[in-house]
ChimeraX commands (.cxc) that place a marker at each C-alpha (Angstrom):
marker #1 position -22.54,28.45,-63.33 radius 0.5
marker #1 position -18.79,28.61,-63.91 radius 0.5
marker #1 position -19.13,31.64,-66.18 radius 0.5
marker #1 position -21.24,33.43,-63.57 radius 0.5
marker #1 position -18.69,32.62,-60.87 radius 0.5
marker #1 position -15.86,33.89,-63.08 radius 0.5
marker #1 position -17.77,37.09,-63.81 radius 0.5
marker #1 position -18.38,37.57,-60.09 radius 0.5
marker #1 position -14.69,37.19,-59.28 radius 0.5
marker #1 position -13.80,39.62,-62.05 radius 0.5
marker #1 position -16.19,42.21,-60.62 radius 0.5
marker #1 position -14.70,41.80,-57.13 radius 0.5
marker #1 position -11.20,42.14,-58.57 radius 0.5
marker #1 position -12.12,45.30,-60.48 radius 0.5
marker #1 position -13.80,46.74,-57.39 radius 0.5
marker #1 position -10.65,46.09,-55.35 radius 0.5
marker #1 position -8.49,47.81,-57.94 radius 0.5
marker #1 position -10.86,50.78,-58.24 radius 0.5
marker #1 position -10.76,51.29,-54.44 radius 0.5
marker #1 position -6.98,51.44,-54.57 radius 0.5
marker #1 position -6.25,55.03,-55.54 radius 0.5
marker #1 position -2.50,54.81,-55.20 radius 0.5
marker #1 position -0.44,55.80,-58.25 radius 0.5
marker #1 position 0.34,52.71,-60.34 radius 0.5
marker #1 position 4.06,53.09,-59.74 radius 0.5
marker #1 position 3.60,53.22,-55.96 radius 0.5
marker #1 position 1.31,50.21,-56.02 radius 0.5
marker #1 position 3.77,48.17,-58.09 radius 0.5
marker #1 position 6.70,49.08,-55.84 radius 0.5
marker #1 position 4.67,48.18,-52.77 radius 0.5
marker #1 position 3.86,44.78,-54.29 radius 0.5
marker #1 position 7.55,44.21,-55.06 radius 0.5
marker #1 position 8.54,45.09,-51.51 radius 0.5
marker #1 position 5.84,42.84,-50.06 radius 0.5
marker #1 position 7.07,39.92,-52.19 radius 0.5
marker #1 position 10.77,40.85,-51.77 radius 0.5
marker #1 position 10.99,41.05,-55.57 radius 0.5
marker #1 position 14.55,42.37,-55.75 radius 0.5
marker #1 position 14.59,41.94,-59.54 radius 0.5
marker #1 position 11.90,44.58,-59.89 radius 0.5
marker #1 position 13.61,46.77,-57.29 radius 0.5
marker #1 position 16.84,46.46,-59.31 radius 0.5
marker #1 position 14.96,47.58,-62.42 radius 0.5
marker #1 position 13.63,50.55,-60.47 radius 0.5
marker #1 position 17.14,51.61,-59.41 radius 0.5
marker #1 position 18.74,50.87,-62.79 radius 0.5
marker #1 position 16.17,53.00,-64.58 radius 0.5
marker #1 position 17.06,55.96,-62.37 radius 0.5
marker #1 position 14.55,55.39,-59.60 radius 0.5
marker #1 position 15.37,56.85,-56.19 radius 0.5
marker #1 position 16.19,54.20,-53.57 radius 0.5
marker #1 position 14.92,56.66,-50.95 radius 0.5
marker #1 position 11.68,57.34,-52.78 radius 0.5
marker #1 position 8.57,57.69,-50.63 radius 0.5
marker #1 position 5.43,55.93,-51.81 radius 0.5
marker #1 position 1.80,55.70,-50.77 radius 0.5
marker #1 position 1.79,52.38,-48.96 radius 0.5
marker #1 position -1.91,52.09,-48.13 radius 0.5
marker #1 position -5.04,51.99,-50.26 radius 0.5
marker #1 position -6.94,54.21,-47.83 radius 0.5
marker #1 position -4.33,56.34,-46.01 radius 0.5
marker #1 position -2.76,59.28,-47.81 radius 0.5
marker #1 position 0.51,59.07,-45.88 radius 0.5
marker #1 position 3.72,58.13,-47.64 radius 0.5
marker #1 position 6.81,56.26,-46.48 radius 0.5
marker #1 position 10.25,55.44,-47.89 radius 0.5
marker #1 position 10.70,52.10,-49.64 radius 0.5
marker #1 position 12.77,50.93,-46.67 radius 0.5
marker #1 position 9.87,51.37,-44.24 radius 0.5
marker #1 position 7.55,49.31,-46.40 radius 0.5
marker #1 position 10.13,46.51,-46.68 radius 0.5
marker #1 position 10.52,46.63,-42.89 radius 0.5
marker #1 position 6.77,46.42,-42.30 radius 0.5
marker #1 position 6.51,43.28,-44.42 radius 0.5
marker #1 position 9.54,41.76,-42.71 radius 0.5
marker #1 position 11.38,41.23,-45.98 radius 0.5
marker #1 position 15.04,40.73,-45.10 radius 0.5
marker #1 position 16.21,40.45,-48.72 radius 0.5
marker #1 position 14.48,43.68,-49.71 radius 0.5
marker #1 position 15.87,45.53,-46.68 radius 0.5
marker #1 position 19.37,44.24,-47.43 radius 0.5
marker #1 position 19.04,45.20,-51.12 radius 0.5
marker #1 position 17.92,48.75,-50.29 radius 0.5
marker #1 position 20.82,49.26,-47.88 radius 0.5
marker #1 position 23.31,48.04,-50.47 radius 0.5
marker #1 position 21.87,50.60,-52.88 radius 0.5
marker #1 position 22.22,53.44,-50.36 radius 0.5
marker #1 position 18.91,53.62,-48.53 radius 0.5
marker #1 position 18.91,56.14,-45.66 radius 0.5
marker #1 position 18.27,54.33,-42.31 radius 0.5
marker #1 position 17.13,57.61,-40.70 radius 0.5
marker #1 position 14.76,58.93,-43.37 radius 0.5
marker #1 position 11.35,59.76,-41.88 radius 0.5
marker #1 position 7.94,59.01,-43.35 radius 0.5
marker #1 position 5.36,61.73,-43.97 radius 0.5
marker #1 position 4.10,61.43,-40.38 radius 0.5
marker #1 position 7.57,61.92,-38.93 radius 0.5
marker #1 position 8.37,58.32,-37.97 radius 0.5
marker #1 position 11.80,56.74,-38.53 radius 0.5
marker #1 position 12.55,53.24,-39.89 radius 0.5
marker #1 position 13.48,52.19,-36.33 radius 0.5
marker #1 position 9.98,53.12,-35.22 radius 0.5
marker #1 position 8.52,50.95,-37.99 radius 0.5
marker #1 position 10.75,48.07,-36.88 radius 0.5
marker #1 position 9.70,48.42,-33.25 radius 0.5
marker #1 position 5.96,48.72,-33.67 radius 0.5
marker #1 position 4.84,48.34,-37.27 radius 0.5
marker #1 position 6.10,44.95,-38.49 radius 0.5
marker #1 position 3.22,42.63,-39.39 radius 0.5
marker #1 position 2.09,40.00,-36.90 radius 0.5
marker #1 position 2.75,37.23,-39.40 radius 0.5
marker #1 position 6.47,38.04,-39.47 radius 0.5
marker #1 position 8.55,35.68,-37.26 radius 0.5
marker #1 position 9.95,37.38,-34.17 radius 0.5
marker #1 position 13.50,36.36,-35.07 radius 0.5
marker #1 position 13.09,38.14,-38.40 radius 0.5
marker #1 position 11.93,41.28,-36.58 radius 0.5
marker #1 position 15.09,41.24,-34.48 radius 0.5
marker #1 position 17.29,40.65,-37.53 radius 0.5
marker #1 position 15.79,43.66,-39.29 radius 0.5
marker #1 position 16.18,45.76,-36.15 radius 0.5
marker #1 position 19.88,44.86,-35.96 radius 0.5
marker #1 position 20.29,45.56,-39.69 radius 0.5
marker #1 position 18.92,49.07,-39.23 radius 0.5
marker #1 position 21.33,49.80,-36.38 radius 0.5
marker #1 position 24.27,48.32,-38.29 radius 0.5
marker #1 position 23.38,50.49,-41.29 radius 0.5
marker #1 position 23.57,53.62,-39.16 radius 0.5
marker #1 position 20.07,54.18,-37.76 radius 0.5
marker #1 position 20.47,56.60,-34.84 radius 0.5
marker #1 position 19.12,54.89,-31.68 radius 0.5
marker #1 position 19.15,58.16,-29.72 radius 0.5
marker #1 position 17.11,60.25,-32.14 radius 0.5
marker #1 position 13.39,60.76,-31.66 radius 0.5
marker #1 position 11.58,58.01,-33.55 radius 0.5
marker #1 position 8.47,60.17,-33.70 radius 0.5
marker #1 position 8.14,63.93,-33.93 radius 0.5
marker #1 position 4.78,63.63,-32.16 radius 0.5
marker #1 position 5.67,61.65,-29.02 radius 0.5
marker #1 position 9.29,62.67,-28.62 radius 0.5
marker #1 position 10.14,59.05,-27.85 radius 0.5
marker #1 position 13.61,57.71,-28.57 radius 0.5
marker #1 position 13.85,54.14,-29.82 radius 0.5
marker #1 position 14.53,52.99,-26.24 radius 0.5
marker #1 position 11.39,54.68,-24.91 radius 0.5
marker #1 position 9.39,53.26,-27.82 radius 0.5
marker #1 position 10.62,49.68,-27.33 radius 0.5
marker #1 position 10.25,49.93,-23.54 radius 0.5
marker #1 position 6.66,51.11,-23.73 radius 0.5
marker #1 position 5.77,48.15,-25.96 radius 0.5
marker #1 position 7.54,45.65,-23.71 radius 0.5
marker #1 position 10.01,44.71,-26.44 radius 0.5
marker #1 position 12.64,43.36,-24.04 radius 0.5
marker #1 position 14.95,41.89,-26.69 radius 0.5
marker #1 position 15.01,45.15,-28.64 radius 0.5
marker #1 position 15.66,47.02,-25.38 radius 0.5
marker #1 position 18.60,44.68,-24.72 radius 0.5
marker #1 position 19.98,45.27,-28.23 radius 0.5
marker #1 position 19.70,49.04,-27.82 radius 0.5
marker #1 position 21.41,48.99,-24.44 radius 0.5
marker #1 position 24.25,46.92,-25.89 radius 0.5
marker #1 position 24.57,49.54,-28.64 radius 0.5
marker #1 position 25.18,52.21,-25.98 radius 0.5
marker #1 position 21.86,54.02,-26.16 radius 0.5
marker #1 position 21.21,56.74,-23.56 radius 0.5
marker #1 position 19.25,54.94,-20.83 radius 0.5
marker #1 position 18.35,58.23,-19.13 radius 0.5
marker #1 position 16.90,59.96,-22.21 radius 0.5
marker #1 position 13.40,61.42,-21.75 radius 0.5
marker #1 position 10.51,62.59,-23.88 radius 0.5
marker #1 position 9.10,66.12,-23.81 radius 0.5
marker #1 position 7.24,65.43,-20.54 radius 0.5
marker #1 position 10.31,64.08,-18.77 radius 0.5
marker #1 position 9.33,60.43,-18.98 radius 0.5
marker #1 position 12.25,58.03,-19.16 radius 0.5
marker #1 position 12.22,54.50,-20.56 radius 0.5
marker #1 position 11.78,53.24,-17.00 radius 0.5
marker #1 position 8.61,55.33,-16.60 radius 0.5
marker #1 position 7.26,53.56,-19.68 radius 0.5
marker #1 position 8.50,50.01,-19.02 radius 0.5
marker #1 position 5.88,47.63,-20.38 radius 0.5
marker #1 position 6.88,44.62,-18.30 radius 0.5
marker #1 position 9.15,43.48,-15.49 radius 0.5
marker #1 position 11.88,42.15,-17.77 radius 0.5
marker #1 position 12.24,45.55,-19.45 radius 0.5
marker #1 position 12.31,47.30,-16.07 radius 0.5
marker #1 position 15.07,45.00,-14.80 radius 0.5
marker #1 position 17.15,45.51,-17.94 radius 0.5
marker #1 position 16.87,49.28,-17.63 radius 0.5
marker #1 position 17.74,49.39,-13.93 radius 0.5
marker #1 position 20.75,47.12,-14.48 radius 0.5
marker #1 position 21.89,49.49,-17.24 radius 0.5
marker #1 position 21.72,52.49,-14.91 radius 0.5
marker #1 position 18.17,53.85,-15.24 radius 0.5
marker #1 position 17.17,55.93,-12.21 radius 0.5
marker #1 position 14.18,54.50,-10.27 radius 0.5
marker #1 position 13.81,57.91,-8.57 radius 0.5
marker #1 position 13.74,59.97,-11.80 radius 0.5
marker #1 position 10.86,62.43,-12.01 radius 0.5
marker #1 position 8.86,63.78,-14.92 radius 0.5
marker #1 position 8.09,67.47,-15.31 radius 0.5
marker #1 position 4.95,66.90,-13.24 radius 0.5
marker #1 position 6.95,65.09,-10.54 radius 0.5
marker #1 position 5.90,61.50,-11.27 radius 0.5
marker #1 position 8.39,58.71,-10.58 radius 0.5
marker #1 position 8.49,55.34,-12.40 radius 0.5
marker #1 position 6.67,53.89,-9.39 radius 0.5
marker #1 position 3.87,56.42,-9.88 radius 0.5
marker #1 position 3.42,55.62,-13.56 radius 0.5
marker #1 position 3.57,51.85,-12.97 radius 0.5
marker #1 position 0.83,52.21,-10.36 radius 0.5
marker #1 position -1.23,54.48,-12.62 radius 0.5
marker #1 position -1.23,51.96,-15.47 radius 0.5
marker #1 position -1.62,48.93,-13.16 radius 0.5
marker #1 position 1.68,47.35,-14.20 radius 0.5
marker #1 position 1.96,45.29,-11.03 radius 0.5
marker #1 position 4.98,43.30,-12.24 radius 0.5
marker #1 position 6.90,46.49,-13.04 radius 0.5
marker #1 position 5.81,48.00,-9.73 radius 0.5
marker #1 position 7.28,45.01,-7.87 radius 0.5
marker #1 position 10.64,45.43,-9.62 radius 0.5
marker #1 position 10.71,49.17,-8.89 radius 0.5
marker #1 position 9.76,48.68,-5.26 radius 0.5
marker #1 position 12.60,46.19,-4.78 radius 0.5
marker #1 position 15.02,48.57,-6.50 radius 0.5
marker #1 position 13.88,51.39,-4.19 radius 0.5
marker #1 position 14.45,49.22,-1.12 radius 0.5
marker #1 position 17.90,48.27,-2.38 radius 0.5
marker #1 position 18.78,51.94,-2.89 radius 0.5
marker #1 position 17.69,52.77,0.65 radius 0.5
marker #1 position 19.73,49.88,2.12 radius 0.5
marker #1 position 22.83,51.02,0.23 radius 0.5
marker #1 position 22.35,54.59,1.42 radius 0.5
marker #1 position 22.11,53.48,5.05 radius 0.5
marker #1 position 25.22,51.29,4.78 radius 0.5
marker #1 position 27.22,54.23,3.39 radius 0.5
marker #1 position 26.19,56.39,6.34 radius 0.5
marker link #1:1,2 radius 0.2
marker link #1:2,3 radius 0.2
marker link #1:3,4 radius 0.2
marker link #1:4,5 radius 0.2
marker link #1:5,6 radius 0.2
marker link #1:6,7 radius 0.2
marker link #1:7,8 radius 0.2
marker link #1:8,9 radius 0.2
marker link #1:9,10 radius 0.2
marker link #1:10,11 radius 0.2
marker link #1:11,12 radius 0.2
marker link #1:12,13 radius 0.2
marker link #1:13,14 radius 0.2
marker link #1:14,15 radius 0.2
marker link #1:15,16 radius 0.2
marker link #1:16,17 radius 0.2
marker link #1:17,18 radius 0.2
marker link #1:18,19 radius 0.2
marker link #1:19,20 radius 0.2
marker link #1:20,21 radius 0.2
marker link #1:21,22 radius 0.2
marker link #1:22,23 radius 0.2
marker link #1:23,24 radius 0.2
marker link #1:24,25 radius 0.2
marker link #1:25,26 radius 0.2
marker link #1:26,27 radius 0.2
marker link #1:27,28 radius 0.2
marker link #1:28,29 radius 0.2
marker link #1:29,30 radius 0.2
marker link #1:30,31 radius 0.2
marker link #1:31,32 radius 0.2
marker link #1:32,33 radius 0.2
marker link #1:33,34 radius 0.2
marker link #1:34,35 radius 0.2
marker link #1:35,36 radius 0.2
marker link #1:36,37 radius 0.2
marker link #1:37,38 radius 0.2
marker link #1:38,39 radius 0.2
marker link #1:39,40 radius 0.2
marker link #1:40,41 radius 0.2
marker link #1:41,42 radius 0.2
marker link #1:42,43 radius 0.2
marker link #1:43,44 radius 0.2
marker link #1:44,45 radius 0.2
marker link #1:45,46 radius 0.2
marker link #1:46,47 radius 0.2
marker link #1:47,48 radius 0.2
marker link #1:48,49 radius 0.2
marker link #1:49,50 radius 0.2
marker link #1:50,51 radius 0.2
marker link #1:51,52 radius 0.2
marker link #1:52,53 radius 0.2
marker link #1:53,54 radius 0.2
marker link #1:54,55 radius 0.2
marker link #1:55,56 radius 0.2
marker link #1:56,57 radius 0.2
marker link #1:57,58 radius 0.2
marker link #1:58,59 radius 0.2
marker link #1:59,60 radius 0.2
marker link #1:60,61 radius 0.2
marker link #1:61,62 radius 0.2
marker link #1:62,63 radius 0.2
marker link #1:63,64 radius 0.2
marker link #1:64,65 radius 0.2
marker link #1:65,66 radius 0.2
marker link #1:66,67 radius 0.2
marker link #1:67,68 radius 0.2
marker link #1:68,69 radius 0.2
marker link #1:69,70 radius 0.2
marker link #1:70,71 radius 0.2
marker link #1:71,72 radius 0.2
marker link #1:72,73 radius 0.2
marker link #1:73,74 radius 0.2
marker link #1:74,75 radius 0.2
marker link #1:75,76 radius 0.2
marker link #1:76,77 radius 0.2
marker link #1:77,78 radius 0.2
marker link #1:78,79 radius 0.2
marker link #1:79,80 radius 0.2
marker link #1:80,81 radius 0.2
marker link #1:81,82 radius 0.2
marker link #1:82,83 radius 0.2
marker link #1:83,84 radius 0.2
marker link #1:84,85 radius 0.2
marker link #1:85,86 radius 0.2
marker link #1:86,87 radius 0.2
marker link #1:87,88 radius 0.2
marker link #1:88,89 radius 0.2
marker link #1:89,90 radius 0.2
marker link #1:90,91 radius 0.2
marker link #1:91,92 radius 0.2
marker link #1:92,93 radius 0.2
marker link #1:93,94 radius 0.2
marker link #1:94,95 radius 0.2
marker link #1:95,96 radius 0.2
marker link #1:96,97 radius 0.2
marker link #1:97,98 radius 0.2
marker link #1:98,99 radius 0.2
marker link #1:99,100 radius 0.2
marker link #1:100,101 radius 0.2
marker link #1:101,102 radius 0.2
marker link #1:102,103 radius 0.2
marker link #1:103,104 radius 0.2
marker link #1:104,105 radius 0.2
marker link #1:105,106 radius 0.2
marker link #1:106,107 radius 0.2
marker link #1:107,108 radius 0.2
marker link #1:108,109 radius 0.2
marker link #1:109,110 radius 0.2
marker link #1:110,111 radius 0.2
marker link #1:111,112 radius 0.2
marker link #1:112,113 radius 0.2
marker link #1:113,114 radius 0.2
marker link #1:114,115 radius 0.2
marker link #1:115,116 radius 0.2
marker link #1:116,117 radius 0.2
marker link #1:117,118 radius 0.2
marker link #1:118,119 radius 0.2
marker link #1:119,120 radius 0.2
marker link #1:120,121 radius 0.2
marker link #1:121,122 radius 0.2
marker link #1:122,123 radius 0.2
marker link #1:123,124 radius 0.2
marker link #1:124,125 radius 0.2
marker link #1:125,126 radius 0.2
marker link #1:126,127 radius 0.2
marker link #1:127,128 radius 0.2
marker link #1:128,129 radius 0.2
marker link #1:129,130 radius 0.2
marker link #1:130,131 radius 0.2
marker link #1:131,132 radius 0.2
marker link #1:132,133 radius 0.2
marker link #1:133,134 radius 0.2
marker link #1:134,135 radius 0.2
marker link #1:135,136 radius 0.2
marker link #1:136,137 radius 0.2
marker link #1:137,138 radius 0.2
marker link #1:138,139 radius 0.2
marker link #1:139,140 radius 0.2
marker link #1:140,141 radius 0.2
marker link #1:141,142 radius 0.2
marker link #1:142,143 radius 0.2
marker link #1:143,144 radius 0.2
marker link #1:144,145 radius 0.2
marker link #1:145,146 radius 0.2
marker link #1:146,147 radius 0.2
marker link #1:147,148 radius 0.2
marker link #1:148,149 radius 0.2
marker link #1:149,150 radius 0.2
marker link #1:150,151 radius 0.2
marker link #1:151,152 radius 0.2
marker link #1:152,153 radius 0.2
marker link #1:153,154 radius 0.2
marker link #1:154,155 radius 0.2
marker link #1:155,156 radius 0.2
marker link #1:156,157 radius 0.2
marker link #1:157,158 radius 0.2
marker link #1:158,159 radius 0.2
marker link #1:159,160 radius 0.2
marker link #1:160,161 radius 0.2
marker link #1:161,162 radius 0.2
marker link #1:162,163 radius 0.2
marker link #1:163,164 radius 0.2
marker link #1:164,165 radius 0.2
marker link #1:165,166 radius 0.2
marker link #1:166,167 radius 0.2
marker link #1:167,168 radius 0.2
marker link #1:168,169 radius 0.2
marker link #1:169,170 radius 0.2
marker link #1:170,171 radius 0.2
marker link #1:171,172 radius 0.2
marker link #1:172,173 radius 0.2
marker link #1:173,174 radius 0.2
marker link #1:174,175 radius 0.2
marker link #1:175,176 radius 0.2
marker link #1:176,177 radius 0.2
marker link #1:177,178 radius 0.2
marker link #1:178,179 radius 0.2
marker link #1:179,180 radius 0.2
marker link #1:180,181 radius 0.2
marker link #1:181,182 radius 0.2
marker link #1:182,183 radius 0.2
marker link #1:183,184 radius 0.2
marker link #1:184,185 radius 0.2
marker link #1:185,186 radius 0.2
marker link #1:186,187 radius 0.2
marker link #1:187,188 radius 0.2
marker link #1:188,189 radius 0.2
marker link #1:189,190 radius 0.2
marker link #1:190,191 radius 0.2
marker link #1:191,192 radius 0.2
marker link #1:192,193 radius 0.2
marker link #1:193,194 radius 0.2
marker link #1:194,195 radius 0.2
marker link #1:195,196 radius 0.2
marker link #1:196,197 radius 0.2
marker link #1:197,198 radius 0.2
marker link #1:198,199 radius 0.2
marker link #1:199,200 radius 0.2
marker link #1:200,201 radius 0.2
marker link #1:201,202 radius 0.2
marker link #1:202,203 radius 0.2
marker link #1:203,204 radius 0.2
marker link #1:204,205 radius 0.2
marker link #1:205,206 radius 0.2
marker link #1:206,207 radius 0.2
marker link #1:207,208 radius 0.2
marker link #1:208,209 radius 0.2
marker link #1:209,210 radius 0.2
marker link #1:210,211 radius 0.2
marker link #1:211,212 radius 0.2
marker link #1:212,213 radius 0.2
marker link #1:213,214 radius 0.2
marker link #1:214,215 radius 0.2
marker link #1:215,216 radius 0.2
marker link #1:216,217 radius 0.2
marker link #1:217,218 radius 0.2
marker link #1:218,219 radius 0.2
marker link #1:219,220 radius 0.2
marker link #1:220,221 radius 0.2
marker link #1:221,222 radius 0.2
marker link #1:222,223 radius 0.2
marker link #1:223,224 radius 0.2
marker link #1:224,225 radius 0.2
marker link #1:225,226 radius 0.2
marker link #1:226,227 radius 0.2
marker link #1:227,228 radius 0.2
marker link #1:228,229 radius 0.2
marker link #1:229,230 radius 0.2
marker link #1:230,231 radius 0.2
marker link #1:231,232 radius 0.2
marker link #1:232,233 radius 0.2
marker link #1:233,234 radius 0.2
marker link #1:234,235 radius 0.2
marker link #1:235,236 radius 0.2
marker link #1:236,237 radius 0.2
view
């Protein structure tokens, strides 16, 4: 029975390996990043390996990403810190056009503690990640738009403190306030100077988009801001 069980496990293991068509070097680097094995990463660098090397990070997807992105996804602080000390580029894009900031905002695994997510996010900014650049060549979102749309209020707060452009828009004219995922994000943006009356290319205001996506909490914040603007305008007159 035991020998049959062992044989069965061996077959499953071989099947798993055979389904993983990544180059052996990419697979080993990915494992090191997942385990924060900085000894192996040091060997990679010492032997002439590029700290900004892009690897296939998935068994099934052909896309590649820099080592830094993979370390970010797994929430490995030590690996991220090691790569930065060795000169990793905090603005290097993956093969789909996403930046490390984008990975930190929306790609970190669910098992990673939220505090660790925020630490990595701050590390990227401290290392020189540009908060005003487009995090995706497809959406045209800046990091602020990206974090706002996902309701990442603490990341929004960090970005605002870093002096990010609160009025930046994507290619359709949507601002972070148009995309606010919750009331807390909306309040942070308005306090920082976001325009509740801003319009997209098609003429939609943040109120319009909040209503369209049934974000009732955001709609309430925007409605109050609109009333406050009107009261101030009347008092000036």
